[in-house]
C-alpha positions in Angstrom: 53.8 -157.5 -91.0 52.4 -158.2 -87.6 50.1 -161.2 -87.3 47.7 -159.1 -85.2 46.8 -157.1 -88.3 45.0 -160.3 -89.6 42.7 -160.7 -86.6 38.9 -160.2 -86.3 36.2 -161.2 -83.9 33.7 -163.8 -85.0 30.6 -164.8 -82.9 30.9 -168.5 -82.3 27.4 -169.2 -83.5 28.5 -168.1 -87.1 30.9 -171.1 -87.4 28.9 -173.5 -89.6 28.6 -176.9 -87.9 26.6 -178.5 -90.6 26.4 -178.0 -94.4 23.6 -176.0 -96.0 20.5 -178.0 -96.8 21.5 -177.9 -100.5 25.0 -177.0 -101.8 23.8 -174.0 -103.9 21.6 -172.7 -101.1 24.6 -171.2 -99.5 25.1 -167.4 -99.8 27.7 -165.6 -101.9 29.3 -162.3 -101.1 30.5 -160.6 -104.2 33.5 -158.4 -103.5 34.6 -155.8 -106.1 38.3 -155.3 -105.2 38.7 -152.1 -107.2 35.8 -150.3 -105.5 35.7 -152.1 -102.2 32.0 -152.7 -102.7 30.1 -155.9 -101.7 26.7 -157.4 -102.2 25.2 -160.7 -101.1 23.4 -163.1 -103.4 22.5 -166.8 -103.7 25.5 -168.9 -104.6 24.0 -170.0 -107.9 24.3 -166.4 -109.1 28.1 -167.0 -109.4 27.4 -168.0 -113.0 26.6 -164.4 -113.8 30.2 -163.3 -113.0 32.0 -165.5 -115.4 31.9 -164.8 -119.1 32.4 -166.8 -122.3 36.1 -167.5 -122.7 36.9 -167.4 -119.0 38.3 -170.4 -117.0 37.0 -171.9 -113.8 39.9 -173.8 -112.2 38.9 -176.6 -109.8 40.8 -178.9 -107.4 39.7 -182.5 -108.0 41.4 -184.0 -105.0 39.3 -186.4 -103.0 39.1 -186.7 -99.2 39.5 -190.0 -97.6 38.7 -191.2 -94.0 42.0 -190.3 -92.6 41.1 -190.3 -88.9 41.5 -193.7 -87.3 40.5 -194.6 -83.8 42.2 -197.8 -82.6 43.4 -199.4 -79.3 46.7 -200.3 -77.7 47.2 -203.7 -76.3 46.1 -202.3 -72.9 42.8 -201.3 -74.4 43.5 -197.6 -74.2 42.1 -195.6 -77.2 44.5 -194.1 -79.7 43.9 -191.7 -82.6 46.0 -192.1 -85.8 45.6 -189.4 -88.4 46.9 -190.5 -91.7 48.5 -187.8 -93.8 50.1 -189.3 -96.9 51.7 -192.5 -98.2 55.5 -192.9 -97.9 57.8 -194.3 -100.4 58.3 -198.0 -99.4 61.9 -198.2 -100.5 62.8 -195.2 -98.4 60.8 -196.4 -95.4 62.5 -199.8 -95.3 65.7 -198.1 -94.4 64.0 -196.3 -91.5 62.5 -199.3 -89.9 65.7 -200.7 -88.4 65.3 -203.1 -85.6 62.8 -201.2 -83.6 59.8 -202.8 -85.3 58.5 -205.8 -83.5 56.8 -208.4 -85.6 56.2 -211.2 -83.1 52.6 -212.4 -82.7 50.6 -210.4 -80.2 47.1 -210.6 -78.9 44.5 -208.0 -79.7 43.8 -205.4 -77.0 41.2 -206.0 -74.3 37.7 -205.2 -75.5 38.6 -205.7 -79.1 37.6 -208.6 -81.4 34.0 -208.0 -82.1 32.7 -209.5 -85.4 33.5 -207.5 -88.5 29.7 -207.2 -89.3 29.3 -204.8 -86.3 31.9 -202.4 -87.5 31.1 -198.9 -88.8 28.7 -199.2 -91.7 29.9 -196.2 -93.8 32.8 -197.1 -96.1 35.1 -194.7 -97.9 37.6 -195.5 -100.7 41.1 -196.2 -99.7 43.9 -194.2 -101.2 43.6 -195.0 -104.9 46.8 -195.8 -106.7 48.8 -196.1 -103.5 50.3 -199.6 -102.8 52.6 -198.3 -100.1 51.9 -199.8 -96.7 53.7 -197.0 -95.0 52.2 -193.6 -94.1 53.2 -190.4 -92.4 50.7 -189.8 -89.7 49.9 -187.9 -86.5 49.4 -189.8 -83.3 47.6 -189.0 -80.1 48.7 -189.4 -77.3 52.1 -189.6 -79.0 54.2 -189.4 -75.9 52.8 -192.7 -74.6 53.2 -194.6 -77.8 56.4 -196.6 -78.5 58.2 -197.5 -81.7 57.3 -201.1 -82.7 53.9 -200.9 -81.0 50.8 -202.2 -82.7 47.6 -200.2 -82.8 44.6 -202.5 -83.2 41.3 -202.2 -85.1 39.5 -205.4 -84.1 41.8 -208.2 -85.4 43.6 -205.8 -87.9 46.4 -203.5 -86.8 49.1 -201.1 -87.9 52.6 -200.8 -86.5 54.1 -197.5 -85.3 57.4 -197.7 -87.1 59.1 -194.4 -86.1 58.4 -191.3 -84.1 59.2 -187.8 -85.2 59.0 -184.3 -83.7 55.7 -182.4 -83.3 53.6 -185.5 -83.0 54.4 -187.0 -86.4 55.1 -190.7 -86.9 55.5 -193.3 -89.6 53.1 -196.3 -89.5 52.9 -199.5 -91.4 50.0 -201.6 -92.4 50.9 -205.3 -92.8 49.2 -205.6 -96.2 47.3 -203.6 -98.8 44.1 -205.5 -98.0 44.5 -204.7 -94.3 45.0 -201.0 -95.2 41.7 -201.0 -97.1 39.8 -202.7 -94.4 41.1 -200.4 -91.6 40.5 -197.2 -93.6 37.2 -198.4 -95.0 35.7 -199.7 -91.7 37.4 -197.6 -89.0 38.2 -194.3 -90.8 36.3 -191.2 -89.9 35.7 -188.1 -92.1 38.5 -185.7 -91.0 36.3 -182.8 -90.0 38.2 -179.7 -88.8 38.4 -179.1 -85.0 36.1 -176.1 -85.1 33.2 -178.4 -86.1 32.2 -179.6 -82.6 30.6 -182.9 -83.3 31.4 -186.4 -84.6 31.3 -187.1 -88.3 28.0 -188.5 -89.7 26.9 -190.3 -92.9 26.0 -186.9 -94.3 29.6 -185.8 -94.1 30.8 -188.7 -96.2 29.0 -187.0 -99.1 29.0 -183.3 -98.2 32.6 -183.0 -96.9 33.6 -183.6 -100.6 33.1 -181.7 -103.8 30.8 -183.0 -106.5 33.8 -183.1 -108.9 36.2 -185.0 -106.7 37.8 -187.8 -108.7 38.1 -191.4 -107.6 41.7 -191.6 -108.9 42.7 -188.5 -106.9 42.1 -189.8 -103.4 44.6 -188.3 -101.0 43.3 -185.2 -99.2 42.9 -185.1 -95.4 41.1 -181.8 -95.6 38.6 -180.7 -98.3 39.0 -177.8 -100.8 35.9 -176.3 -99.2 35.3 -173.4 -101.6 34.2 -176.1 -104.1 31.4 -177.4 -101.8 28.9 -174.9 -103.2 29.1 -176.1 -106.8 26.6 -178.5 -108.2 26.5 -180.3 -111.5 23.7 -178.0 -112.8 25.9 -174.9 -112.0 28.9 -176.5 -113.7 26.7 -177.4 -116.7 25.4 -173.8 -116.8 28.9 -172.4 -116.9 30.0 -174.7 -119.7 26.9 -173.8 -121.7 27.9 -170.2 -121.3 31.3 -170.9 -122.8 33.3 -171.1 -119.6 36.2 -173.6 -119.7 36.4 -176.0 -116.6 40.0 -176.7 -116.0 41.2 -179.4 -113.5 44.2 -179.5 -111.3 45.0 -181.5 -108.1 46.4 -180.5 -104.7 46.1 -183.1 -101.9 45.2 -180.9 -99.0 47.2 -181.8 -95.8 46.6 -181.0 -92.1 48.9 -178.1 -92.6 46.0 -176.2 -94.0 44.9 -175.8 -90.3 48.4 -175.1 -89.0 48.1 -172.0 -86.9 50.3 -169.0 -87.6 52.1 -168.5 -84.3 55.0 -166.2 -85.3 54.5 -162.5 -84.4 55.6 -161.5 -87.9 53.9 -163.3 -90.7 57.1 -163.5 -92.7 58.5 -166.0 -90.1 55.7 -168.5 -90.8 56.2 -171.5 -93.1 53.6 -173.6 -95.0 53.8 -177.4 -95.0 54.5 -179.0 -98.4 51.6 -180.7 -100.2 51.6 -182.7 -103.4 50.2 -180.8 -106.4 50.0 -181.4 -110.1 48.9 -179.6 -113.2 48.6 -181.7 -116.3 49.8 -180.7 -119.8 46.2 -180.7 -121.0 45.2 -178.2 -118.2 48.3 -176.1 -118.8 47.5 -175.9 -122.5 43.9 -174.9 -121.8 45.0 -172.2 -119.4 47.4 -170.7 -121.8 44.8 -170.7 -124.6 42.3 -168.9 -122.3 44.9 -166.3 -121.2 46.2 -165.7 -124.7 42.6 -164.9 -125.8 42.1 -162.4 -123.0 39.9 -164.7 -120.8 40.0 -164.4 -117.0 41.1 -167.2 -114.7 38.7 -167.8 -111.7 40.4 -170.1 -109.1 38.1 -172.1 -106.9 39.7 -172.1 -103.4 43.0 -171.2 -102.0 44.4 -174.7 -103.0 43.8 -173.9 -106.6 45.5 -170.5 -106.2 48.6 -172.0 -104.6 48.8 -174.7 -107.3 48.5 -172.2 -110.1 50.8 -169.7 -108.6 53.4 -172.5 -108.0 53.4 -173.5 -111.7 56.6 -172.7 -113.6 56.2 -169.9 -116.2 58.2 -170.1 -119.4 58.0 -167.5 -122.1 54.8 -166.2 -120.4 53.1 -169.6 -120.5 52.1 -171.8 -117.6 54.0 -175.1 -117.6 52.7 -178.5 -116.3 54.3 -179.9 -113.1 53.9 -182.6 -110.5 55.6 -182.1 -107.2 55.3 -181.0 -103.6 54.6 -177.3 -103.2 55.0 -175.0 -100.2 54.2 -171.6 -101.6 53.3 -169.2 -98.8 51.3 -166.3 -100.3 51.3 -163.1 -98.3 51.0 -159.4 -99.0 53.4 -158.4 -101.7 53.0 -161.5 -103.7 52.6 -160.8 -107.5 49.9 -163.0 -108.8 50.9 -164.3 -112.2 48.0 -166.6 -113.2 44.9 -166.0 -111.0 42.6 -163.1 -111.9 39.6 -163.8 -109.6 39.0 -166.0 -106.6 36.0 -168.0 -105.3 36.6 -168.8 -101.6 35.1 -169.4 -98.2 35.5 -167.2 -95.1 38.7 -168.1 -93.2 39.9 -168.2 -89.6 41.5 -165.2 -88.0 45.3 -165.1 -88.0 45.5 -168.0 -90.5 47.7 -168.4 -93.6 44.5 -168.6 -95.7 43.2 -165.2 -94.5 46.7 -163.9 -95.2 46.5 -165.3 -98.7 43.1 -163.7 -99.5 44.4 -160.4 -98.0 47.3 -160.6 -100.4 44.9 -161.1 -103.3 42.3 -158.4 -102.4 44.0 -156.2 -99.8 44.0 -156.6 -96.0 41.7 -153.7 -95.2 39.3 -154.6 -98.1 39.1 -158.2 -96.8 38.6 -157.3 -93.2 35.9 -154.8 -94.1 34.1 -157.4 -96.2 34.3 -159.9 -93.2 32.7 -157.3 -91.0 29.9 -156.9 -93.4 29.5 -160.7 -93.6 29.3 -160.9 -89.9 26.7 -158.2 -89.8 24.7 -160.1 -92.4 25.0 -163.3 -90.3 26.7 -165.2 -93.0 28.1 -168.6 -92.1 31.9 -169.1 -91.8 34.6 -171.7 -92.4 34.4 -175.1 -94.1 30.6 -175.6 -94.2 29.9 -171.9 -94.4 29.1 -169.4 -97.2 31.3 -168.2 -100.0 32.9 -165.1 -101.5 33.8 -164.3 -105.1 36.6 -161.7 -105.3 36.4 -159.8 -108.6 
């Protein structure tokens, strides 16, 4: 299929730059796939569309302050965007002799007291003791292997450069890693949000159910932003089972589709896991005739990546790179709660595979006409 079939025109003012005043004050478009009919309601009415015995599947990954702004020895500013920890034993073999460990002076203009650093602190990557990370660097062409990037008196070392702007970096210690991420990290807002991150983003660019032992995402599972604890409590009181999984969202979620034919695109791998407890709960729901509502495309990709044995979902923990496009046969997901996605994106292709391309694009036209808010901090859609 041609990529141009997944395009639409969005007025720039409909790209949400800030979150709704309250999470559940966002709007919800209800799309009936079978009839192609839509209506718009307050998000909190999502409770009405799940019944006793259904499952709501949520991604409990937690976003960390992955965007670091440091300085070279010359004083020039550098951005390092952390993606994921690397296996230390593997990385040692990559370091070679290019890494320079001699003592160097901090860059010019750096060295202010630690008390004057950024006030907002975010948790470092929980459970990760690796000092090595895969990252994106900018400007990568000017950076050299073995070079240090400074954050006051702390620093990281650029160990190895890869293609497409990727690199491997090393913190000198776990404590230094925590200090740098905690003091100098910025909330990794997507590029279409045209402002710097703020204290509000620390709380709002995160779901209320993100778990402290699941830190590792550099982009949020944004469909979950609209849920509040009262909404989750109302669903549970109704007899809906809340089922957890985890997919650490990587920067590939914003990777543009550039191939003219969507079949030629690839999706970057991301770590995902579905526990035995969650798999058992899913199988029980499905066996009893309950419906599976996935919150967000990340939950969909995790569920649809799960092994199926004798008709039952199996637990797993691995990197997944499932690219869902029209023609995909959904094995686990019955309904989807999602946000509105960018034109010509793999996420728009995914929801088109789920509901039908024309149905989705028609719904998007209605959302635009109704002045709904789009993308990460925008409004939501439930696809029935």
